[in-house]
N, C-alpha and C positions, 0 to 999 in steps of 0.2 A: 504491500500501498503504500511505503515511502515514494517507490518510483511513478505513484500516481498523483502524489504531492508534487513530485519535482517538475511534473509533466506541467498541471497545473499552474504552475509557478511560474515557467517557461511561458506559457500561454497566456500569462499575465489571468487568470483564473481564478481570483483570488477567493471568489465565493463557491466552488468547488475545493479550494484549497481549506479553507476555512472548515465545512464540511466536514470532510477528511482527516482534516486534524485532533477537529470534533474524536470524533472516535478515536483516533490514536492514544489522545490525553487518557483516555479510561483505561484503554489495557495497556500502555507502556508508558506514563506519564516522567520517568528518570529518562527513555534513552534520547542516549544521543543527538542523532536527528532528529529526532520528533520536537526535542526543546530546538534545537535551527531552526527549522523552521517555523515554530511556534515565533520567534524571534524576530522572522524575517515578515510574520503575518504582522507584528508589532509593527514595523520598519513601513508597510505599507500601507497601512492602514493610520499612520502618525501619528501612535504612540509611541515617539523616539525612546522616551526612559524607559519603557517597557521593554523596548528590544537592545536598550546599550544593556538592564541589567542584564538579562538572557546574557546575551553573546559574551560581556565579561565573566558570567559562570563558566561559560563553555572551556573560554580560558582557561579558567583556574582549573578544573574541573577531569577535564577529560586528554585523551593523549592520544585520540584519531587527528591525525595531520591533514587529512582533507580538512575537517570538520574547523580544528585550527586555524587554517588560512581562508577558510571563509568566514570566520567568526570578524578573524583582524579588518577583512574586507569591509564587513557593514559595520566596524565602529570606524575607520575610515570616510565610509557613506554619511555615517551618523554625524559625523565631526564637521563632513562640508558641505549638508544640507544647516548644520547647525550657525555655520561660521555665514552662510548665505541667509541666511534669516534674521540675525543679529544687525550683517549691514546692511538690509532693507530695513530694518527697525529703526536702525542710527539715520539713514537715509530720511525715512520718516518723519523722526522725533526731528531733528534740524529742519526739518520744510515748515514747521506751523511757528503759526506767525511769532515774533519777539523771539526763539529760541534759536536766533545766528548770533546772540548777544552774547559777549566777553563772559564767563565765570568761574565759579571756583566748585570743586566739588573738596568737602571739608569729611576727613574720616574722624567718627568719635571714639572715647580708652572703649576697649573692652576687657572685661576683667581677664585674670589668667587663667582663671581656669576655664574660660570658656572657645580660649585661644586655638589650641587643635582644631574644631570641630569648625572652628569661625576662620581660620587662616583655607583648612581644605573646602570652604565654597567662595573663599573669597580669591581664590587660585582660580578654581573652574572660574567663576565671571569674568574676571579683568583677562586670565588668560595667560598669568603668568605660576611661575612653579610655584610649592608650597612654601618651601624654605623663604623665600624671597617675598610671599605672602606674609609669612610668621612676623618677621622682621620687620614690614611695612606698616601692620595694625600696629598703635598705639596702645600704652596701657596706662599712658597718665597723659592728660591735655590733648586739643586737635593736633592732625596732622594735615596741613595744606598738603596733598593729592594728586588733584589736576588740575587742570586748567587747558579752555577752550571753550567751544557754540558753549552755551548751558543745555541745548538741548539733549544732545548726548548726555553733557555729564546727568543731565534728571534719567535717563535714559538707565547709566549705570547705577543711577542713586539709587532707584526702584526698584532693582534687584537684589542689590545690597542691602536695603530696608527689609523688601523680601524674608531673603535669605538670612534675617536676624542681625547684621551689622550693624549700629549704628552709625550716620553719616547725615550729610546736610546739603545744601547747593544754594545758591544762590548769582544773581549776576553783579559784575562790577559796576552798573549803572544803578543801583540797587540802594548798594552803600555810599554812591558819588550824591545821591538828590539827601541825602540825611545834613539836616544844618547842623554848627558848631560854635556853640560861646561858647570864648576865652573868659574864665571866671576871673577878677581883679580880686573883688572882696563879697563877703556877704554884710549886707546895712542891716536885715533883721532877719529874726527868725524864730517864730510862733509856730502856731497853726499854717500861716503860710513864709515862704522865704522867699527870699527879693535880694538877689545876686547882684551886682553894677560887675556887665560884662564889655567883651569887644567884638563882634560880629565876625562874617565871614572879611566883608568891608570894611575891615578893622574901626568902624565906628564905636564910639563911646555911649551908653546905654544902660538900663536893666532892665527886669527882666522878673518878673513874681508868678512862684508858686507856690503847688502844695506837694509837702514832703507825698502824700499819697500816688504822685500823678509818678512817681520816680521807680523805676521797675527793675534794674539792674544797676550797681557799680563795676566797672573796669579800673583795672588798680595795676600797671608796668613799670619797669625799672628800661630808662633809653641810657644805654652808655653816652660819654662826652669822651669825645677821643681828641690826645694832644698831641701832636710834635716833640717827641724827645732824641736826648742823644742820647747815646749808649755805645759800649764799649766792645765790638766785636769779639771774636774768641783771637783771632792777631793782634790786639790791642785796638784799631785804627779805630776811630771814630765815625760812628754811624748814626743816619738820623732813623729813627721807623716811626709810627704809629700807634701809640698804646691808649686803655681806654682807662682816663686819671680819675674817673667818675663819673656818677648818674642821675641822672633827673626824674624825678617822681612825677608819675601821672594818674589821675584820679577824672574817670569819666561817668556821670551820672547819666543814666540815658531816661528820656522824657518820652517815648514813643507816642502817645497822645498830640505831642504838635509837633515828632518827624525831627526833633533835634537831640542834641548833646551838650550837658555841658561840663567841658573841661576847665582842669585844675591843674596846675603843675606849680613846684614847689621854688621854682624859681621866676616867680612871674605873681604868685598869690602876695596881696599887700595884707601881710599880718596885723601891721598897725592901723592897717582902717580898719570900718564901718563896726559890723558888731563886734564888743572884743570875747572874742572866743579862749583864748592865749591871754591868761595876766602875764605882765609883764617881758609883752614880744619884744620888743625892743632890747633886752638885753637876753634872749634865749639864742642858740644858732638855729640855724632854719630848719636842721633836723631835728631840732625838738620841737621847733613850733610846726614841721609837717607831721611830724607822728600827732601831737594835740590836737591839730584839725582832723586826720581822720578820723581819729577816737569820737570825737566831735560826731563828725558825718554819721559815723557808725550809730552812735547814739540816737540819729534823727531816722537809721533806715534797718530796725533790730532785725525786720523779715525781709530784707531784700536781699536777691541773690550775688554774691562778689566772685565776680570772675578776674582771678588771679595769677592765671596759667600761661602770660602772656610769652616768659622767654622760652618757654617748650614750644609753642606755635612758630616763635620767631625762626628758632632752627629750622625749620622745615619751610620756612617761608622766604628766608629772604633769596633764595635763589630762583624764585620766580623773578626776575627783575621785569618782564614782560606787563606782568601784573601791577607791580607794586611799582611801576613807572607812568601810569595812566592814573595812580590816586593823590589827592592832594591831602597830604597829612595833617594837615593844622594846627602842625605842630611849629613851634617858633624857635626854637633852639641855634644859638647863634654855632652853625657849620662852617668850620673850613676846606671839608670838602664834603662832598654829597654824601651820602647813606642810607640806604631804605630801610634802617631800623625804625625812623619816623612814620613813612609811609604800612608797617608792618603792625608795628602798634597800632595806627589808625583803621586797617584792614581787619584784625584783630576784635576790637573795638564793635566797629561797623557789625560782622559777622556775629555778635554778643546781640546787639543791636536789630536786624533783621530777623533770626532764627528766633 
């Protein structure tokens, strides 16, 4: 009867093949040829996962060289079908309105206990080897994994989410549309707070908001680079760039107003406005900043604080094509251009749109 099944497949008479296989499954369900043609029936019916499962099981369990060869050919056909469907789906995703915009795909942390299974799925979806997949999935903080047209990123992101791998994506335009106000100082704070600040046109004004409008706080350190003279291994003087200090930043998110209120330890006027810090003029900037940060935390006890910027920056700094398109809205004195400022704005913007 196996010969009849083979003839039915050669003639593409899949209805007859299915009828014959149903009888053979009752008589010899574990027979390798029965299993092989059952896999072929799944393949021609579009049940690719079931077909792949049977072909792989035959590779593991059978010693019949002919069946092994045919099973391998079946797996190759399934891979080609999968690749064609993937390319069609990506092309379709890209063709939809607004899906050609530049975007980013962010991977979120995966628990170490779940990493082996997550790595296997990630490798399959992104078509990379499992070892690279395990190294790519973050255990702490976000990883900027991929940039490109947001339609394609959405295609991959949805597959990852369905596989239980946490991630999200957004367009660069969505981050560019967020307004940023530079806080000079708080002038009052009770149920409502008022800040004196500069807008993106560098105009000085004030803004009053309710503390309940703040949905997130983002903090981070930005390195300050200086040229220093050092002695190299041969005793010669050399100039090199070193991190001499760090500037501290704190962003308050007000999504209802589509804006970020940004504080920096180097530009906040501690001696102006509301007396938050007693004897501010006699303290160091570090002491004043820590006091200000603690005070803000007391006003926002239930608000999430995003503080993994440095981990994120390690994965983002090399993506110059993205960072170069973002205005950082950070006004540190820089002798040379750096991607750190744009990386912080991207990190804060991602927390905002998420």
